[in-house]
C-alpha atoms as one frame of an Amber mdcrd trajectory, in Angstrom:
protein
  -1.243  11.203  30.461  -4.407  10.566  28.434  -4.934   6.855  27.789  -5.445
   6.054  24.125  -6.491   3.036  22.075  -4.461  -0.111  22.333  -2.851   0.217
  18.902  -1.555   3.665  19.876  -0.771   2.769  23.462   1.345  -0.182  22.358
   3.602   2.242  20.508   3.936   4.746  23.292   4.424   2.336  26.156   5.972
  -0.655  24.332   3.462  -3.050  25.918   1.527  -5.783  24.099  -1.845  -4.682
  25.459  -3.314  -2.002  27.696  -6.891  -1.387  28.813  -8.672   1.441  27.079
  -9.825   4.243  29.345 -12.733   5.356  27.225 -13.564   8.155  29.662 -10.433
   9.913  28.359 -11.104   9.390  24.634 -11.007  12.746  22.831 -10.350  12.257
  19.095 -13.074  11.121  16.726 -11.230   7.850  16.106 -10.835   7.100  19.831
 -14.486   7.825  20.520 -15.564   5.662  17.602 -13.437   2.743  18.813 -14.849
   3.073  22.313 -18.437   3.216  21.064 -18.265   0.039  18.981 -17.418  -3.384
  20.476 -16.291  -4.644  17.060 -13.871  -1.744  16.511 -12.565  -2.064  20.063
 -12.008  -5.809  19.646 -10.131  -5.215  16.378  -7.961  -2.564  18.053  -7.179
  -4.893  20.963  -6.225  -7.719  18.579  -3.957  -5.358  16.640  -2.293  -4.221
  19.851  -1.620  -7.818  20.851  -0.099  -8.696  17.472   1.977  -5.516  17.543
   3.356  -6.389  20.972   4.256  -9.937  19.968   6.073  -8.719  16.880   7.898
  -5.966  18.759   9.309  -8.450  21.254  10.704 -10.577  18.416  12.653  -7.720
  16.817  16.035  -6.160  17.434  16.186  -2.722  19.038  16.672  -0.994  15.677
  13.920  -2.970  13.959  11.541  -2.322  16.867  12.186   1.408  16.456  11.305
   1.053  12.780   8.118  -0.792  13.707   7.087   1.975  16.152   7.644   4.577
  13.463   5.730   2.550  10.890   2.822   2.095  13.276   2.705   5.795  14.091
   2.538   6.651  10.388  -0.099   3.976   9.857  -2.324   5.506  12.547  -2.150
   8.877  10.798  -2.994   7.222   7.488  -5.838   5.201   9.040  -7.460   8.301
  10.503  -7.138  10.163   7.186  -8.559   7.244   5.164 -11.522   6.823   7.501
 -12.235  10.570   7.531 -12.454  10.721   3.723 -15.909  11.344   2.203 -15.904
   7.993   0.376 -14.791   5.980   3.413 -16.749   3.094   4.899 -19.542   4.324
   7.160 -19.894   4.500  10.095 -16.439   5.612  11.223 -16.130   2.720  13.663
 -16.632   0.189  10.844 -13.854   1.803   8.788 -11.500   1.796  11.784 -12.243
  -1.877  12.427 -11.476  -2.802   8.796  -8.230  -0.832   8.874  -7.172  -2.433
  12.157  -7.844  -5.947  10.884  -5.857  -5.276   7.703  -2.948  -3.879   9.704
  -3.032  -6.836  12.081  -2.889  -9.177   9.095   0.117  -7.315   7.697   2.007
  -7.436  10.998   1.151 -11.141  11.202   2.491 -11.785   7.676  -0.818 -12.393
   5.906  -2.183 -10.935   2.641  -5.049  -8.453   2.769  -7.275 -10.738   0.696
  -7.262 -14.208  -0.790  -5.912 -17.040   1.320  -5.483 -15.042   4.523  -4.964
 -18.231   6.540  -1.415 -18.556   5.199   1.404 -16.676   6.905   3.362 -15.897
   3.768   5.875 -13.304   4.914   7.461 -11.493   7.815   7.479  -7.679   7.926
  10.893  -5.987   7.985  11.402  -2.417   9.237  14.326  -0.059   8.621  14.437
   3.457  10.064  17.451   5.768   9.840  17.410   9.477  10.706  18.919  12.043
   8.363  22.616  12.674   9.085  25.952  13.206   7.375  24.363  13.940   4.031
  21.928  11.014   4.139  18.186  11.583   3.914  15.765  10.350   6.538  14.924
   6.748   5.618  11.776   4.777   6.495  11.221   1.313   5.000   8.411  -1.165
   5.677   9.533  -4.214   3.733   8.447  -7.851   3.685  10.369 -11.102   3.377
   8.548 -14.157   2.072   9.084 -17.188   4.292   9.904 -20.658   3.016  12.588
 -22.286   0.934  10.757 -22.515  -2.378  11.982 -21.034  -5.637   9.067 -18.573
  -5.822   9.897 -17.134  -2.372  13.553 -16.718  -3.340  12.673 -15.040  -6.646
  10.209 -12.632  -5.033  12.604 -11.787  -2.215  15.313 -10.946  -4.765  12.935
  -8.518  -6.506  12.030  -6.866  -3.206  15.659  -6.705  -2.090  16.398  -4.685
  -5.218  13.706  -2.152  -4.255  15.117  -1.852  -0.736  18.660  -1.362  -2.031
  17.455   1.400  -4.375  15.712   3.188  -1.496  18.819   2.979   0.700  20.994
   4.204  -2.174  18.629   7.134  -2.790  18.765   8.072   0.880  22.566   8.009
   0.872  22.943   9.882  -2.420  23.701  13.150  -0.664  26.711  11.939   1.283
  28.973  13.934  -0.996  27.170  17.034   0.282  27.615  16.770   4.068  25.008
  18.269   6.324  21.977  17.138   8.318  19.425  17.474   5.487  16.659  17.219
   8.069  13.957  17.871   5.480  15.196  15.238   3.032  13.416  11.898   3.174
  13.038   8.577   1.394  10.290   6.045   2.103   9.387   2.588   0.855   6.297
   0.555   1.768   5.611  -2.981   0.547   2.537  -5.087   1.226   0.489  -7.939
  -0.264  -3.054  -7.003  -1.365  -3.840 -10.533  -2.554  -2.414 -14.047  -2.513
  -3.719 -17.442  -3.586  -2.167 -20.823  -4.282  -0.936 -19.401  -7.611  -1.072
 -15.593  -7.680   0.785 -13.268  -5.329   0.128  -9.565  -5.943   2.695  -7.350
  -4.208   2.266  -3.570  -4.008   5.330  -1.313  -3.744   4.971   2.390  -2.875
   7.926   4.780  -2.769   8.397   8.436  -1.973  11.291  10.860  -1.748  12.227
  14.469  -1.302  15.893  15.210  -1.991  15.740  18.920  -2.736  13.869  18.793
  -6.039  10.955  21.081  -6.967   8.380  18.771  -5.390   8.357  15.411  -3.591
   8.405  12.370  -5.848   6.081   9.453  -5.284   5.186   6.374  -7.225   4.014
   2.791  -7.010   4.161  -0.440  -8.950   3.051  -4.034  -8.528   4.723  -7.394
  -8.789   2.146  -9.960  -9.923   3.838 -13.299  -9.492   2.743 -16.787 -10.513
   3.922 -19.193  -7.815   3.443 -22.226 -10.074   5.355 -20.819 -13.037   7.855
 -19.105 -10.709   7.894 -15.868 -12.671   6.548 -12.338 -12.757   3.460 -12.074
 -14.948   3.175  -9.668 -17.882   0.243  -7.984 -19.589   0.416 -10.475 -22.489
  -0.311 -13.226 -19.966  -3.576 -11.483 -19.064  -5.246 -10.316 -22.291  -4.766
 -10.463 -26.034  -5.167  -7.361 -28.198  -8.783  -7.958 -29.195  -9.944  -8.750
 -25.652  -8.105  -5.768 -24.224  -9.931  -3.175 -26.318 -13.217  -3.153 -24.312
 -11.173  -2.893 -21.128  -9.311   0.130 -22.497 -12.607   1.725 -23.543 -14.045
   1.072 -20.083 -10.990   2.664 -18.457 -11.043   5.620 -20.849 -14.514   6.510
 -19.550 -13.334   6.282 -15.921 -10.271   8.417 -16.536 -12.283  11.046 -18.425
 -14.776  11.289 -15.564 -12.014  11.554 -12.960 -10.291  14.318 -14.924 -13.597
  16.155 -15.224 -14.233  15.931 -11.477 -10.791  17.344 -10.760 -11.124  20.173
 -13.270 -11.590  23.739 -12.048 -13.949  24.289 -14.983 -15.995  21.089 -15.003
 -18.968  22.821 -16.680 -16.847  23.700 -19.714 -14.476  20.748 -19.591 -13.585
  19.074 -22.890 -12.958  15.344 -22.942  -9.405  15.037 -24.270  -8.593  11.510
 -23.054  -7.505   9.469 -26.066  -8.069   5.719 -26.253  -4.548   5.237 -27.576
  -3.134   6.955 -24.488  -5.196   4.749 -22.185  -4.031   1.702 -24.107  -0.350
   2.599 -23.804  -0.697   3.422 -20.095  -2.529   0.163 -19.365  -0.243  -2.367
 -21.053   2.251  -2.719 -18.201   1.045  -5.245 -15.628   3.181  -3.465 -13.042
   0.403  -0.849 -13.020  -2.202  -3.513 -12.209  -3.038  -4.681  -8.705  -5.459
  -7.499  -7.868  -7.610  -7.889  -4.780 -10.589 -10.042  -3.848 -13.171  -8.265
  -6.000 -11.499  -6.243  -8.754  -8.346  -5.308 -10.617  -7.114  -1.723 -10.342
  -4.854   0.111 -12.774  -3.018   3.040 -11.187  -1.851   5.531 -13.814   0.469
   7.414 -11.445   1.347  11.058 -10.940   2.106  11.857 -14.580  -0.614   9.930
 -16.383  -2.908  11.958 -18.651  -1.340  15.366 -18.027   1.437  16.992 -16.068
   2.451  16.118 -12.546  -0.584  15.631 -10.289  -3.139  16.776 -12.869  -5.027
  13.514 -13.002  -3.814  10.956 -10.424  -6.305   8.664 -12.167  -7.050   4.972
 -11.801  -9.383   2.390 -13.302 -11.248  -0.262 -11.327 -12.192  -3.305 -13.409
 -14.616  -5.818 -11.863 -13.783  -9.475 -12.326 -17.214  -9.994 -13.876 -15.824
  -8.069 -16.854 -12.410  -9.756 -16.915 -13.359 -13.398 -16.403 -15.023 -13.933
 -19.812 -12.078 -12.433 -21.715  -8.970 -13.221 -19.670  -6.503 -15.760 -21.071
  -7.217 -19.276 -19.902  -4.095 -19.815 -17.830  -4.020 -16.458 -16.030  -4.564
 -17.024 -12.260  -7.306 -14.400 -11.867  -8.735 -14.258  -8.313
Protein backbone atom coordinates (compact mmCIF):
# COMPACT_ATOMS: atom_id res chain seq x y z
CA UNK A 1 0.00 0.00 0.00
CA UNK A 2 1.21 3.51 -0.84
CA UNK A 3 2.22 5.43 2.28
CA UNK A 4 0.52 8.81 2.55
CA UNK A 5 0.83 11.89 4.74
CA UNK A 6 0.38 11.53 8.45
CA UNK A 7 -3.03 13.21 8.56
CA UNK A 8 -4.32 10.69 6.01
CA UNK A 9 -2.40 7.74 7.39
CA UNK A 10 -3.82 8.33 10.86
CA UNK A 11 -7.29 7.79 9.43
CA UNK A 12 -6.49 4.68 7.48
CA UNK A 13 -4.38 2.92 10.08
CA UNK A 14 -5.83 4.39 13.30
CA UNK A 15 -2.35 5.27 14.58
CA UNK A 16 -1.32 8.58 16.16
CA UNK A 17 1.69 9.05 13.89
CA UNK A 18 3.42 7.31 11.01
CA UNK A 19 6.56 8.23 9.08
CA UNK A 20 5.99 9.69 5.66
CA UNK A 21 7.48 7.72 2.80
CA UNK A 22 7.97 10.63 0.46
CA UNK A 23 9.33 8.34 -2.26
CA UNK A 24 5.74 7.09 -2.69
CA UNK A 25 4.05 10.52 -2.74
CA UNK A 26 1.92 10.84 -5.89
CA UNK A 27 -0.76 13.53 -5.44
CA UNK A 28 0.05 17.22 -5.67
CA UNK A 29 -0.78 17.68 -1.99
CA UNK A 30 1.47 14.80 -0.88
CA UNK A 31 4.37 16.05 -2.97
CA UNK A 32 3.92 19.57 -1.64
CA UNK A 33 3.94 18.35 1.97
CA UNK A 34 7.07 16.31 1.34
CA UNK A 35 8.86 19.21 -0.33
CA UNK A 36 8.31 21.70 2.49
CA UNK A 37 9.57 21.12 6.06
CA UNK A 38 6.96 23.53 7.42
CA UNK A 39 4.05 21.74 5.72
CA UNK A 40 5.41 18.36 6.79
CA UNK A 41 5.77 19.51 10.40
CA UNK A 42 2.19 20.84 10.39
CA UNK A 43 0.93 17.53 8.97
CA UNK A 44 2.82 15.55 11.61
CA UNK A 45 1.41 17.73 14.41
CA UNK A 46 -2.11 17.27 13.04
CA UNK A 47 -1.62 13.51 12.90
CA UNK A 48 -0.50 13.46 16.52
CA UNK A 49 -3.48 15.51 17.70
CA UNK A 50 -5.83 13.34 15.64
CA UNK A 51 -4.45 10.19 17.24
CA UNK A 52 -4.75 11.55 20.77
CA UNK A 53 -8.35 12.58 20.18
CA UNK A 54 -9.26 9.27 18.53
CA UNK A 55 -8.04 7.31 21.54
CA UNK A 56 -10.25 9.39 23.85
CA UNK A 57 -13.46 8.69 21.92
CA UNK A 58 -15.97 5.87 21.91
CA UNK A 59 -16.03 3.50 18.95
CA UNK A 60 -18.96 5.31 17.33
CA UNK A 61 -17.48 8.77 17.90
CA UNK A 62 -14.11 7.62 16.55
CA UNK A 63 -15.86 6.45 13.38
CA UNK A 64 -17.42 9.90 13.09
CA UNK A 65 -14.01 11.50 13.55
CA UNK A 66 -12.49 9.33 10.78
CA UNK A 67 -15.30 10.32 8.45
CA UNK A 68 -14.95 13.99 9.34
CA UNK A 69 -11.21 13.88 8.75
CA UNK A 70 -11.64 12.18 5.38
CA UNK A 71 -14.07 14.89 4.28
CA UNK A 72 -11.74 17.57 5.61
CA UNK A 73 -8.86 16.24 3.50
CA UNK A 74 -11.01 16.48 0.38
CA UNK A 75 -12.01 20.02 1.31
CA UNK A 76 -8.40 21.00 2.12
CA UNK A 77 -7.16 19.81 -1.27
CA UNK A 78 -9.98 21.64 -3.07
CA UNK A 79 -9.41 24.89 -1.12
CA UNK A 80 -5.67 24.83 -1.77
CA UNK A 81 -6.16 24.06 -5.47
CA UNK A 82 -8.43 27.10 -5.97
CA UNK A 83 -7.03 29.99 -8.04
CA UNK A 84 -7.25 32.43 -5.11
CA UNK A 85 -5.61 30.07 -2.61
CA UNK A 86 -2.46 30.87 -0.67
CA UNK A 87 0.66 30.28 -2.76
CA UNK A 88 2.70 28.14 -2.86
CA UNK A 89 0.58 25.02 -2.40
CA UNK A 90 2.68 23.84 0.54
CA UNK A 91 1.98 27.08 2.44
CA UNK A 92 -1.78 26.65 1.95
CA UNK A 93 -1.62 23.03 3.12
CA UNK A 94 0.34 24.05 6.21
CA UNK A 95 -2.24 26.73 7.11
CA UNK A 96 -5.10 24.28 6.64
CA UNK A 97 -3.38 21.64 8.75
CA UNK A 98 -2.71 24.07 11.60
CA UNK A 99 -6.34 25.24 11.57
CA UNK A 100 -7.59 21.65 11.61
CA UNK A 101 -5.23 20.75 14.44
CA UNK A 102 -6.56 23.70 16.42
CA UNK A 103 -10.14 22.57 15.84
CA UNK A 104 -9.42 19.00 16.95
CA UNK A 105 -7.64 20.44 19.99
CA UNK A 106 -10.65 22.63 20.88
CA UNK A 107 -9.18 26.02 19.97
CA UNK A 108 -10.63 28.86 17.86
CA UNK A 109 -9.14 29.59 14.45
CA UNK A 110 -8.19 33.12 15.48
CA UNK A 111 -8.17 35.32 18.55
CA UNK A 112 -7.05 33.80 21.83
CA UNK A 113 -5.91 30.47 20.40
CA UNK A 114 -4.15 29.59 23.66
CA UNK A 115 -7.49 28.77 25.30
CA UNK A 116 -8.99 25.32 24.84
CA UNK A 117 -12.60 26.44 24.71
CA UNK A 118 -14.43 23.37 23.44
CA UNK A 119 -14.27 19.70 22.63
CA UNK A 120 -15.27 18.44 19.17
CA UNK A 121 -18.18 15.99 19.01
CA UNK A 122 -18.76 13.65 16.05
CA UNK A 123 -21.93 11.80 15.04
CA UNK A 124 -22.07 9.55 11.98
CA UNK A 125 -25.05 7.36 11.08
CA UNK A 126 -25.50 5.58 7.74
CA UNK A 127 -28.77 5.79 5.85
CA UNK A 128 -31.19 3.00 6.82
CA UNK A 129 -34.84 2.32 7.56
CA UNK A 130 -35.98 5.57 6.01
CA UNK A 131 -33.33 7.72 7.71
CA UNK A 132 -30.90 9.79 5.66
CA UNK A 133 -27.15 9.46 5.99
CA UNK A 134 -26.12 11.73 8.86
CA UNK A 135 -22.73 13.39 9.45
CA UNK A 136 -22.31 15.91 12.28
CA UNK A 137 -19.15 17.69 13.45
CA UNK A 138 -20.34 19.51 16.55
CA UNK A 139 -18.58 21.25 19.42
CA UNK A 140 -19.28 21.42 23.14
CA UNK A 141 -17.92 24.37 25.10
CA UNK A 142 -16.09 23.27 28.23
CA UNK A 143 -16.53 24.86 31.64
CA UNK A 144 -19.34 25.50 34.07
CA UNK A 145 -20.02 29.15 33.30
CA UNK A 146 -23.36 30.55 32.22
CA UNK A 147 -22.03 31.55 28.78
CA UNK A 148 -20.87 27.98 28.05
CA UNK A 149 -24.26 26.59 29.08
CA UNK A 150 -26.15 29.13 26.96
CA UNK A 151 -24.00 28.50 23.88
CA UNK A 152 -24.22 24.74 24.28
CA UNK A 153 -28.02 24.97 24.43
CA UNK A 154 -28.05 26.89 21.13
CA UNK A 155 -25.78 24.33 19.49
CA UNK A 156 -27.77 21.41 20.89
CA UNK A 157 -30.82 22.82 19.13
CA UNK A 158 -28.96 22.78 15.80
CA UNK A 159 -27.87 19.18 16.34
CA UNK A 160 -31.40 18.08 17.24
CA UNK A 161 -32.75 19.73 14.07
CA UNK A 162 -30.16 17.91 11.93
CA UNK A 163 -31.00 14.55 13.53
CA UNK A 164 -34.72 15.21 13.10
CA UNK A 165 -34.19 16.10 9.42
CA UNK A 166 -32.25 12.89 8.88
CA UNK A 167 -35.01 10.82 10.48
CA UNK A 168 -37.86 12.60 8.69
CA UNK A 169 -38.22 9.82 6.14
CA UNK A 170 -38.86 7.02 8.60
CA UNK A 171 -42.49 6.94 7.53
CA UNK A 172 -41.23 5.99 4.07
CA UNK A 173 -39.11 2.89 4.75
CA UNK A 174 -36.21 2.12 2.49
CA UNK A 175 -32.44 2.58 2.43
CA UNK A 176 -32.44 6.09 0.90
CA UNK A 177 -28.73 5.69 0.19
CA UNK A 178 -28.56 8.99 -1.68
CA UNK A 179 -30.28 11.01 1.05
CA UNK A 180 -27.97 12.90 3.39
CA UNK A 181 -27.89 15.50 6.14
CA UNK A 182 -24.74 17.23 7.38
CA UNK A 183 -23.91 19.75 10.08
CA UNK A 184 -20.53 21.37 10.75
CA UNK A 185 -19.82 23.77 13.61
CA UNK A 186 -16.57 25.58 14.34
CA UNK A 187 -15.22 28.73 16.01
CA UNK A 188 -13.58 31.26 13.64
CA UNK A 189 -12.78 33.69 16.46
CA UNK A 190 -12.83 33.94 20.24
CA UNK A 191 -11.61 36.53 22.74
CA UNK A 192 -12.25 37.24 26.40
CA UNK A 193 -15.62 38.71 25.37
CA UNK A 194 -16.62 37.68 21.83
CA UNK A 195 -17.14 34.13 20.63
CA UNK A 196 -18.07 33.84 16.94
CA UNK A 197 -19.46 30.40 16.09
CA UNK A 198 -20.07 29.33 12.48
CA UNK A 199 -22.76 26.75 11.68
CA UNK A 200 -22.97 25.15 8.22
CA UNK A 201 -25.72 22.71 7.24
CA UNK A 202 -26.57 20.72 4.15
CA UNK A 203 -29.21 18.21 3.13
CA UNK A 204 -30.61 16.25 0.25
CA UNK A 205 -33.92 14.53 1.01
CA UNK A 206 -35.30 14.07 -2.49
CA UNK A 207 -35.97 17.70 -3.36
CA UNK A 208 -35.05 19.34 -6.69
CA UNK A 209 -31.55 20.23 -5.52
CA UNK A 210 -29.48 19.87 -2.34
CA UNK A 211 -30.09 22.52 0.30
CA UNK A 212 -27.24 24.26 2.06
CA UNK A 213 -26.95 27.19 4.37
CA UNK A 214 -24.97 28.76 7.18
CA UNK A 215 -25.40 31.17 10.05
CA UNK A 216 -23.34 32.55 12.90
CA UNK A 217 -23.80 32.85 16.63
CA UNK A 218 -21.92 35.94 17.84
CA UNK A 219 -21.96 35.68 21.60
CA UNK A 220 -20.84 38.14 24.27
CA UNK A 221 -19.35 36.13 27.13
CA UNK A 222 -19.58 39.07 29.54
CA UNK A 223 -23.22 39.89 28.82
CA UNK A 224 -24.06 36.18 28.44
CA UNK A 225 -26.20 36.70 25.36
CA UNK A 226 -26.25 36.43 21.59
CA UNK A 227 -25.44 39.76 19.95
CA UNK A 228 -27.73 41.46 17.44
CA UNK A 229 -27.13 43.89 14.60
CA UNK A 230 -28.38 46.81 16.73
CA UNK A 231 -25.51 46.08 19.12
CA UNK A 232 -23.05 46.65 16.28
CA UNK A 233 -24.17 49.73 14.31
CA UNK A 234 -26.83 52.41 14.38
CA UNK A 235 -28.74 53.37 11.24
CA UNK A 236 -26.56 56.32 10.25
CA UNK A 237 -23.28 54.45 10.75
CA UNK A 238 -24.55 51.42 8.87
CA UNK A 239 -25.24 53.27 5.62
CA UNK A 240 -21.60 53.51 4.41
CA UNK A 241 -21.17 49.83 5.23
CA UNK A 242 -24.22 48.95 3.13
CA UNK A 243 -22.91 51.09 0.27
CA UNK A 244 -19.51 49.40 0.52
CA UNK A 245 -21.16 45.97 0.42
CA UNK A 246 -23.43 46.95 -2.46
CA UNK A 247 -20.33 47.59 -4.59
CA UNK A 248 -18.86 44.19 -3.65
CA UNK A 249 -22.07 42.33 -4.40
CA UNK A 250 -22.51 44.11 -7.74
CA UNK A 251 -18.97 43.18 -8.77
CA UNK A 252 -19.42 39.56 -7.72
CA UNK A 253 -22.67 39.29 -9.68
CA UNK A 254 -20.95 40.79 -12.71
CA UNK A 255 -18.08 38.30 -12.50
CA UNK A 256 -20.53 35.41 -12.35
CA UNK A 257 -22.64 36.68 -15.24
CA UNK A 258 -22.52 34.91 -18.59
CA UNK A 259 -22.79 38.32 -20.25
CA UNK A 260 -20.43 40.44 -18.16
CA UNK A 261 -19.78 42.85 -21.06
CA UNK A 262 -23.47 43.77 -21.22
CA UNK A 263 -24.31 43.27 -17.56
CA UNK A 264 -26.57 45.85 -15.90
CA UNK A 265 -26.03 46.68 -12.25
CA UNK A 266 -29.37 45.84 -10.63
CA UNK A 267 -28.23 45.52 -7.00
CA UNK A 268 -30.34 47.88 -4.91
CA UNK A 269 -29.01 49.48 -1.73
CA UNK A 270 -32.28 48.71 0.04
CA UNK A 271 -31.85 45.01 -0.74
CA UNK A 272 -28.30 45.03 0.60
CA UNK A 273 -29.51 46.81 3.72
CA UNK A 274 -32.25 44.27 4.41
CA UNK A 275 -29.90 41.33 3.78
CA UNK A 276 -27.21 42.77 6.06
CA UNK A 277 -29.24 43.59 9.17
CA UNK A 278 -29.18 40.10 10.70
CA UNK A 279 -25.99 39.54 12.70
CA UNK A 280 -26.42 35.81 12.12
CA UNK A 281 -25.10 36.53 8.61
CA UNK A 282 -21.96 38.15 10.05
CA UNK A 283 -18.83 36.24 11.02
CA UNK A 284 -15.76 37.79 12.67
CA UNK A 285 -12.16 36.69 12.37
CA UNK A 286 -8.80 38.27 13.19
CA UNK A 287 -8.76 40.82 10.37
CA UNK A 288 -12.26 41.42 9.01
CA UNK A 289 -15.98 40.85 9.31
CA UNK A 290 -17.70 38.86 6.56
CA UNK A 291 -21.38 38.95 5.63
CA UNK A 292 -22.53 35.81 3.81
CA UNK A 293 -25.71 36.45 1.83
CA UNK A 294 -26.44 32.76 1.22
CA UNK A 295 -27.77 30.77 -1.72
CA UNK A 296 -30.82 32.94 -2.39
CA UNK A 297 -29.43 36.42 -1.86
CA UNK A 298 -29.74 38.83 -4.80
CA UNK A 299 -31.43 36.45 -7.23
CA UNK A 300 -32.68 32.90 -7.45
CA UNK A 301 -30.97 29.87 -6.00
CA UNK A 302 -27.21 29.94 -6.62
CA UNK A 303 -27.28 33.00 -8.88
CA UNK A 304 -25.09 35.14 -6.68
CA UNK A 305 -23.65 33.25 -3.68
CA UNK A 306 -22.29 36.67 -2.72
CA UNK A 307 -20.50 37.92 0.38
CA UNK A 308 -19.03 41.16 1.68
CA UNK A 309 -15.70 41.46 3.48
CA UNK A 310 -15.48 44.53 5.73
CA UNK A 311 -12.05 45.43 7.15
CA UNK A 312 -11.94 46.44 10.79
CA UNK A 313 -10.26 49.69 9.77
CA UNK A 314 -13.67 50.66 8.36
CA UNK A 315 -15.74 49.33 11.28
CA UNK A 316 -13.72 50.57 14.25
CA UNK A 317 -14.49 54.29 13.83
CA UNK A 318 -18.25 53.69 13.52
CA UNK A 319 -19.02 50.63 15.64
CA UNK A 320 -20.99 51.13 18.85
CA UNK A 321 -18.77 51.69 21.85
CA UNK A 322 -19.60 48.52 23.75
CA UNK A 323 -19.45 46.06 20.85
CA UNK A 324 -16.54 43.60 21.41
CA UNK A 325 -15.02 44.01 17.93
CA UNK A 326 -11.79 41.99 17.47
